[in-house]
C-alpha positions as CSV (number, residue, x, y, z in Angstrom):
1,M,216.8,-40.4,-10.5
2,A,217.5,-37.2,-8.6
3,N,215.9,-36.8,-5.1
4,V,214.2,-33.6,-4.0
5,W,212.2,-32.4,-1.0
6,Y,208.6,-31.4,-1.4
7,A,207.4,-28.9,1.2
8,A,203.7,-29.2,2.2
9,F,201.9,-26.3,3.9
10,G,198.2,-27.1,3.5
11,S,196.2,-30.3,3.7
12,N,199.2,-32.3,2.6
13,L,200.7,-31.6,6.0
14,L,198.7,-34.7,7.0
15,Y,200.5,-37.7,5.6
16,S,197.3,-39.8,5.0
17,R,196.2,-37.0,2.7
18,F,199.5,-36.5,0.9
19,S,200.0,-40.3,0.4
20,T,197.1,-40.5,-2.0
21,Y,199.1,-38.4,-4.5
22,L,201.6,-41.3,-4.5
23,E,199.4,-44.3,-3.9
24,G,196.1,-43.1,-5.5
25,G,192.7,-43.3,-3.9
26,D,190.5,-41.1,-1.7
27,P,191.7,-40.0,1.7
28,G,188.1,-39.5,2.9
29,L,188.7,-36.1,4.5
30,S,186.6,-33.7,2.5
31,P,182.8,-33.4,2.1
32,R,183.2,-34.3,-1.5
33,S,185.1,-37.4,-2.7
34,I,188.7,-36.8,-3.8
35,R,190.1,-39.6,-5.8
36,E,193.7,-39.1,-6.9
37,V,195.3,-41.2,-9.6
38,G,198.6,-41.6,-7.8
39,A,202.2,-41.4,-9.0
40,R,203.9,-43.6,-11.6
41,D,206.1,-44.7,-8.7
42,P,203.8,-45.2,-5.6
43,S,206.7,-45.8,-3.2
44,P,206.5,-43.8,0.1
45,P,208.8,-40.9,0.7
46,T,212.4,-41.8,1.6
47,G,212.6,-39.1,4.2
48,F,210.5,-36.8,6.4
49,D,211.5,-33.5,8.0
50,D,210.0,-30.1,8.8
51,L,210.8,-26.6,7.8
52,V,209.6,-23.1,8.7
53,V,209.8,-20.7,5.7
54,A,209.7,-16.9,5.5
55,H,206.8,-16.9,3.1
56,R,203.2,-15.8,3.8
57,L,200.5,-18.4,4.0
58,Y,197.0,-17.4,2.9
59,F,193.6,-18.9,2.0
60,A,191.9,-18.0,-1.2
61,H,189.7,-19.3,-4.1
62,S,186.4,-21.3,-3.6
63,S,187.1,-25.0,-3.7
64,P,184.1,-27.4,-4.6
65,K,186.0,-30.2,-2.9
66,W,185.9,-28.3,0.4
67,N,182.4,-26.9,0.5
68,G,183.3,-23.8,-1.4
69,G,185.9,-22.7,1.2
70,G,189.3,-21.3,0.5
71,V,192.4,-23.4,0.2
72,A,196.0,-22.7,1.2
73,F,198.6,-21.0,-0.9
74,L,202.1,-19.8,-0.2
75,D,203.2,-16.4,-1.4
76,S,206.1,-16.7,-3.8
77,E,207.9,-13.7,-2.4
78,R,210.0,-14.1,0.8
79,N,208.9,-12.0,3.7
80,E,211.1,-12.2,6.8
81,T,208.2,-11.2,9.1
82,E,206.3,-14.4,8.1
83,A,206.8,-18.0,9.4
84,T,204.9,-20.8,7.6
85,M,205.3,-24.3,8.9
86,C,206.0,-26.9,6.2
87,R,206.3,-30.7,6.3
88,L,209.0,-32.1,4.1
89,Y,208.8,-35.3,2.1
90,R,211.8,-36.7,0.2
91,L,210.7,-37.8,-3.2
92,T,212.2,-38.6,-6.6
93,L,211.9,-35.8,-9.2
94,E,209.5,-38.0,-11.1
95,Q,207.2,-38.3,-8.0
96,L,207.3,-34.5,-7.5
97,A,206.3,-34.0,-11.2
98,D,203.4,-36.4,-10.6
99,V,202.3,-34.6,-7.4
100,Q,202.4,-31.3,-9.2
101,A,200.4,-32.5,-12.1
102,Q,197.7,-33.9,-9.8
103,E,197.6,-30.6,-7.7
104,A,197.2,-28.6,-10.9
105,R,194.8,-31.1,-12.5
106,Q,197.1,-31.4,-15.6
107,D,196.5,-34.1,-18.1
108,S,200.2,-35.2,-17.8
109,P,203.2,-34.4,-15.7
110,A,205.5,-31.7,-16.9
111,F,209.3,-32.2,-17.4
112,I,210.9,-30.4,-14.5
113,N,214.4,-29.0,-15.0
114,I,215.7,-28.6,-11.5
115,D,218.5,-26.2,-12.5
116,D,216.0,-23.9,-14.3
117,V,213.6,-23.7,-11.3
118,I,216.5,-23.0,-8.9
119,A,217.9,-20.3,-11.2
120,R,214.6,-18.6,-11.8
121,G,213.2,-19.1,-8.3
122,H,209.9,-20.6,-9.7
123,I,208.4,-21.8,-12.9
124,D,204.7,-21.9,-13.8
125,Y,203.9,-25.3,-15.4
126,S,200.2,-24.5,-15.9
127,T,197.6,-21.7,-15.3
128,G,195.8,-24.0,-12.8
129,L,195.5,-23.2,-9.1
130,Y,198.6,-25.1,-8.2
131,G,200.6,-24.6,-11.4
132,R,203.7,-23.0,-9.9
133,L,206.8,-24.9,-8.6
134,L,208.6,-22.7,-6.1
135,F,212.2,-23.2,-5.0
136,L,212.6,-22.7,-1.2
137,G,216.4,-23.3,-0.8
138,H,218.4,-26.4,0.0
139,H,217.9,-29.0,2.7
140,E,220.8,-29.8,5.0
141,S,221.3,-32.9,2.9
142,G,222.2,-30.5,0.0
143,E,219.1,-31.5,-2.0
144,P,216.7,-28.8,-3.2
145,V,213.4,-28.0,-1.5
146,F,210.4,-27.1,-3.6
147,T,206.7,-26.4,-3.0
148,I,203.7,-26.2,-5.2
149,T,201.6,-23.0,-5.0
150,T,199.8,-20.6,-7.4
151,G,201.1,-18.1,-9.9
152,R,197.8,-16.4,-10.2
153,A,197.2,-13.0,-8.8
154,D,193.4,-12.9,-9.3
155,L,192.4,-15.2,-6.4
156,E,190.2,-13.7,-3.8
157,R,190.8,-14.4,-0.1
158,N,188.2,-16.8,1.2
159,N,187.6,-18.4,4.6
160,P,188.3,-22.1,4.5
161,D,185.8,-24.8,5.3
162,P,186.1,-26.3,8.8
163,S,186.8,-29.7,7.3
164,Y,189.8,-28.3,5.5
165,L,191.1,-26.5,8.6
166,R,190.6,-29.7,10.5
167,T,192.8,-31.6,8.0
168,I,195.6,-29.0,8.3
169,A,195.3,-29.0,12.1
170,R,195.8,-32.7,12.2
171,G,198.8,-32.4,10.0
172,L,200.3,-29.6,12.1
173,K,199.9,-31.8,15.2
174,E,201.3,-34.8,13.4
175,A,204.3,-33.1,11.9
176,F,205.2,-30.5,14.6
177,A,203.5,-32.0,17.7
178,L,201.7,-28.7,18.3
179,T,199.2,-28.4,21.1
180,N,195.6,-27.5,20.3
181,A,196.2,-23.9,21.5
182,E,199.2,-23.6,19.3
183,V,197.3,-24.8,16.3
184,V,194.5,-22.3,16.9
185,D,197.0,-19.5,17.4
186,Y,198.8,-20.4,14.1
187,L,195.8,-20.8,11.9
188,S,193.7,-17.9,13.3
189,R,196.5,-15.5,12.4
190,T,196.6,-16.7,8.8
191,E,195.3,-14.3,6.1
192,G,191.9,-15.4,4.9
193,V,190.8,-17.0,8.2
194,N,188.0,-15.2,10.0
195,L,187.2,-17.7,12.8
196,A,189.3,-16.3,15.6
197,S,186.3,-15.5,17.8
198,D,184.4,-18.7,17.1
199,H,185.6,-20.8,20.0
200,E,183.1,-23.6,19.5
201,L,184.1,-24.0,15.9
202,W,187.8,-24.0,16.7
203,A,187.2,-26.6,19.4
204,D,185.7,-28.8,16.7
205,I,188.6,-28.2,14.3
206,V,191.3,-29.3,16.7
207,T,189.5,-32.3,18.0
């Protein structure tokens, strides 16, 4: 089974959140219960790394799981002026397909042809929010790096709920060892976030 790297940029930056896509269960992080079915192979990632990509991070949609707030997406087009922090998990291709199916709320995992995704840059496996598999290049190991984002252009920008930002903040500190000030600076500059002047709320998010 081929190995690939999955690049997380939203709530999956926090390993305890991401691990439920493999093991199943509820991470207990959002106001509404999230119970993932897990992967056919629940084994943990065989590698961890981090990566900064030249793609724009933004928040959009209205997620019932996160109090109607926006959730994170990565723009599919490269933009050399952008820098989005991603946490890498080394998975089997089967595990990546299972993660993608759960993110997109598909009934069953899609068959992922790595060569096709690399050649085309991305493939939309569903019209769901996270139906797009996006190729981000190759890891230093030589294995390909993919992320899961949206192929939809109709999503309105929307301020994320504090519980969602808090999960991302914890993931950024866990993966990149950022200080609270660095987390606030990074997130407050992200498109869709309108909390830059609310110091009390930011203090709660990075706690």
